[in-house]
N, C-alpha and C positions, 0 to 999 in steps of 0.2 A: 504494500500500500504506500503510495507516495506521501512523503513527509516534507513539509516546508519548515526549515529551521527558523527563519525569521518570524513567521506567523505562529509557530509552535502548534501546528495543526496538521492532522491527516486529511488527505483528500481522496475521494474516489476517482478513478481514472477519467470518468466522464466530466468531472468538475474542472479539470485542467484545461488550459487553452490548447489549441491545435498543435502548437509548438512544444507542448509539455511543460508550460510554465505555470506558476502559481497565479490564480485569478485575482488575488488581492494585491500582492506586492510585485508580481511580474518576475520573480526570481526563478532561475532554472532549477527544476527539481530533478533529483537523481533518476537514472533510468529505472523503470519498474518492469516487472514481469508478471506473467500469468502462467502458473504451473512451471516456473523456471525457464520459460521461453520469453526472450525479450520482445517487446512490442515495437514494431516498425511504423505503426500508424495508430491514430487515436481509436479508442474502442467506441463504436457506435452500434446501433442495431443493424446496420448494413454491413459492417466489417467484421462482426463477431461470428465466428464459425464454431458452433458448439460441438460438432462432430470431431473437428481437429483437436479441440481441447480435451475431449473425452478419451482420445487415443493415448496409449502409453507406448513409447518407442515406435510410433508409426503404425501400430496394429490396433484393430478394433477390439474392444473389450467384449468378451462373451458373456451371455446371460448365465448366472450361477444356476447349478442344478437344483438347489433348494427353492429358488424362486419359481422355476418351472413346475416343481412338485406342488408348491403352494397354489399356483394357478390351476393345476389339474384337479387338486382336491376341492378348491372353491367351485369350479365348474361342476364337479360331481355332486357336491352338496346342494348347490342351487338347483340342479336338475332334479335331484330327489325331492326337494321342497315343492317344485312345480308338479311333479307326479303325485305327491301326497295330497295336493289340493283336490285332485279329481278322484281319489280312491276313497 
């Protein structure tokens, strides 16, 4: 998170100017990163790529097996509740 020494305040990346300066005093703020990757452009809704941030080492993360099991059990339970309405 960017820190301005003169203002003694943290800033969210979107609060900084396009050049990466403090909006109050105009001082250059140290380079900041997201997940250890340096930002080369300001973070906006158009430039933010959530899929690239979710990757670790360039590979997509796989869904854990216990999440798949939980979804399967939930579908089974809800199906049984619908069937039990008509029995």
